[in-house]
C-alpha positions in Angstrom: 54.4 11.0 2.7 51.9 12.7 0.0 48.6 11.3 -0.3 47.3 10.8 -3.8 43.7 10.8 -4.6 41.6 8.2 -3.0 44.1 7.3 0.0 43.7 8.3 3.5 44.9 7.4 6.9 41.5 6.7 8.5 39.6 3.3 7.3 36.9 3.5 5.2 33.4 3.4 7.4 31.1 0.6 6.2 27.4 1.6 5.7 26.6 -1.7 5.7 24.2 -2.5 8.8 24.6 -6.3 9.6 21.4 -6.5 11.6 19.1 -5.8 8.8 18.1 -9.3 7.3 18.7 -9.4 3.3 16.0 -10.4 1.2 16.7 -13.2 -1.1 17.2 -12.5 -4.5 14.8 -14.3 -7.0 16.7 -16.7 -9.7 16.1 -16.1 -13.2 13.4 -19.1 -13.4 11.4 -17.3 -10.8 11.3 -14.0 -12.8 10.4 -16.1 -15.9 7.7 -17.8 -14.3 6.3 -14.4 -12.7 6.6 -12.8 -16.1 4.8 -15.5 -18.1 2.0 -15.1 -15.4 1.8 -11.4 -16.1 1.1 -12.2 -19.5 -2.1 -14.3 -18.9 -4.9 -12.3 -19.2 -7.3 -12.7 -15.7 -4.3 -14.7 -14.0 -2.1 -11.7 -13.9 -4.4 -9.6 -11.8 -5.4 -12.2 -9.5 -1.9 -13.0 -8.9 -0.5 -9.5 -8.7 -3.1 -8.8 -5.8 -2.1 -11.9 -4.0 1.4 -11.2 -4.3 0.9 -7.7 -3.4 -0.9 -8.3 -0.2 1.7 -10.9 0.8 3.6 -9.7 3.7 5.8 -12.9 4.3 6.6 -13.4 0.8 9.7 -12.0 -1.2 10.1 -8.0 -1.0 11.2 -7.9 -4.5 8.3 -9.6 -5.8 6.0 -7.8 -3.4 7.4 -4.2 -4.7 6.9 -5.6 -8.4 3.7 -6.4 -8.1 2.6 -3.4 -6.5 4.3 -1.5 -9.2 2.9 -3.3 -11.9 -1.0 -2.7 -10.4 0.0 1.0 -10.2 0.8 0.8 -13.7 -1.9 -1.3 -14.8 -4.3 1.1 -13.0 -2.7 4.2 -14.9 -3.3 2.1 -18.4 -6.9 1.5 -17.2 -7.6 5.3 -16.8 -5.7 6.3 -20.0 -7.8 3.4 -22.1 -11.0 4.9 -20.8 -10.2 8.3 -21.7 -9.4 7.2 -25.0 -12.1 5.2 -25.5 -14.5 7.7 -24.5 -13.1 10.5 -26.5 -13.1 8.5 -29.6 -16.5 6.8 -28.9 -17.7 10.4 -28.6 -16.2 11.2 -31.9 -18.0 8.2 -33.7 -21.2 9.3 -32.0 -20.8 12.7 -33.1 -20.2 11.9 -36.7 -22.9 9.4 -36.9 -25.5 11.9 -35.4 -24.3 14.5 -38.0 -25.1 12.2 -41.0 -28.7 11.9 -40.1 
C-alpha cells in the first residue's frame, strides 16, 4: 500500500510528560485585575515585586511580573539618559545666553 504524506505505520510519539504538573491558566478576570494594578503608579511596582518573588504563586503571573520589572528597569535607564541629555542642552543654552 502506498504511503501518503503524513501517514506512517509507527504510531505518533507523545512528547507530553505526564509527571510534570501544569500551572493553572489565569482567567480573563485575573488578567484584567493584573493590568489594572499595573496602571496604578506606586502599587504597580510593589505588586510586581511581590508577585515576582512569590515562589508558590502562579508561574504565569510570576514570569509576567519579572518581564514587567525588566522592562521597567530598561525604561528607567532610557528615561534617565534622555532626561540628562535634554537637561544638559537646556543648561548649555542658558549658559550661552549669559
